[in-house]
Phi, psi and omega in degrees: 000132184274115178255012179281141179235136178229163173286156180297124183306320185300336186268355187273135176296110189296318183299315178297321177293317178298314181297320180295314179290329177294320182291322178294337176274322183293314186304309178302315181294319178296327179290341174277306189292322180290330179288325181306313187287344179274356186302310179304318176298316184288324175300320178287317183299321185253011176061041185247161170281170182297321181300322178286318179295331182296338175295342171299325177275311182303317179298321180297311184291321181298314182298319180297310187296321186277340186249356194292319180293314181298323178295318178298319181291322178295325175298320177299328187274319185254355183111119188292321179296320179299314184285330179291318177299319179295320177297317174299315177301315179300313181304313186291311180302316180296321176304316179297319181293326175295316180296330182266355185304125178273343180228163180294314182301320177292325176291320181295320176301313177299320181296316177302321177293324179293321179298329173298314177297318180300321179300320174295321178300311183291322184289326193260343182297314180291326180295331183282339181298316179295328182277335190254345188231153174303150184296330178291344182260003190294314182300313178300321181292325176294322180290325180291322182291326177294317180299317183289324175299320180291319178302316178299320179292317179289323185278333185306303183303314183289319178295317181294321176298318179296318182292324179293315184294331182268320190234355183098170187297331185295334180296330180299330177263327181293337182293337178287347183290306178295324180292322178293321179297320178293322173300322179292316181298317182289320180292319176297318187281318194250333188278135181292139181286147176223155176245124182281192184263359184101127187287355180298336180269015180283136190268086181297315180296321178294323177294323178298308183291325177297309178306312178298317184293315181291325177296316179295321180287323178295321179291325177297318180288331185254349188227294190215121181292341177304338180286354178295327179296318176296325176295318178298317175295318177301317177300316179295321173295322177297314178297325179287326175293315182296326183290337181261344189290143176287323178229079188296150176299315178232117177293121186292334180292331177293323183286338176276356176291120186303320183295317181286316184293326175297315181298319179291322182294313184299317179302316181290323182294310181290335174289326174295324177291319178295324178289332173303315180297330182277327184276316187282318187311304181299322179294318179294315188288323182275316180284299184289325186257349175070028177280151179286161180309316182295316181293319174304313178303318177297313186295322182285348178280345180301316177303299180303322180293316179297324178296319180294324180280343184255356185294307186291318172300326178295320177298323179289326175295324175299311180302324188277317187251357176091163187285326189294308182292316186288332174296312183290322175299317180298315179294325179295317180295316175302316180297320177300312181295318180295318181293329181292319178301318183290330192257332185293144178295141180300336182298342178282353177070217187293333182294333176296336176260311184290322179305302172301325178301327179290350173266316184295317188296308176299329175295324179290326181290321180295318176298313185297314181299316181290315185293313178297319180292322182294320180292308188288335179294335186254007182275126171306147185302326186280356178241008186300321184295310189287328177288323173299319177296326177291322179297313181292326175297315182299323177294314181299314181297322175298318180295313179301310182298315181300320177298321181278308187289316183291327177293325178289322180294322180291323180296324185274322191232357176085189188295315184301310178299317178308316187268346167293318180292317177302319180294322176298320180296320179291323177297323181294313179302316181297319176299318176304312182298317183292320183290325182290331183259000000 
């Protein structure tokens, strides 16, 4: 029985809600891309090698990946607004600790803590859309959240570089303090209060096994493939635990729902393809075409900038034409763009890559807005947090897998083979979308 109560969406100030949720989406994304650009400076400042400094990024991503589903479920149980506020506060406090860290191990620990807060923020922003906004505005809101995630990705390197140059590496983390406080104020003022079902039903064994499984998988993709065996064992133990739990972290019958399982699979597939564009692109532009680092940076910003500009229009198309048609249209557009990258002659230079990328990215924004809206529109109120967490998890796993697998394909077969496979992955997603509808 659902005991959750929320304020009526119609009575909520829409602009305040959207700005608050947008900022909660921007901050975790910005914290990834801005820290990436700081790695060389951090390695120099702490006298560490690149492998050690890379844990500043990896600790953050691991915390998000392993905890995001649990954060969503806990939000359903104790109240999504309450946990979102706690997540923003933790993210903000941990950012301050990062800026004050005197050693690299303490910085890595603070980044992991920052990732815990980011997991709650990422899991619950989508979940709050259904509770805080009219249903007719859901697509536009999802499009805005996608836009803010892309803005964070695009803005991070340039903002991080400027802050490091002017104030030092500490400023990359300190900038989150005023932004985090603003996010807390907006969420406190505008997001509707809700009462959860009680944390007594939280599935600690399931949370433990899922976290270990996801950590093993993420490390297998980024560190050592031998950990895939540990991930497989962890998955079996997680499924066994969930089948026996009185109040499971993830209801297995929900995962057997064809609409949800298809949406999660499509999300992972297209996210792997998008990561391929980010991983393969710089190597192709610099290695095969001989472009300088500055030029490569400018060209690679085209994708995130287009994604930022197309998110809100994509959401409006979803509101107008529905999730079914817009999801399939987005996937079809992505397939065309990926096929063009594979087929256009190298003699065209950078335009043969960047031009099709300008097709792929808006298609991805359209698919994301439609897919997220379609899933969240059908979720019972008491499960919005955990399902939102699963959606974000499927995206993150796609990104992690795409970075590893598509990078290996590029190293073995080059650009053309990489995007033949990328086109096939999008075609599989499109086939799933057509069969599901």
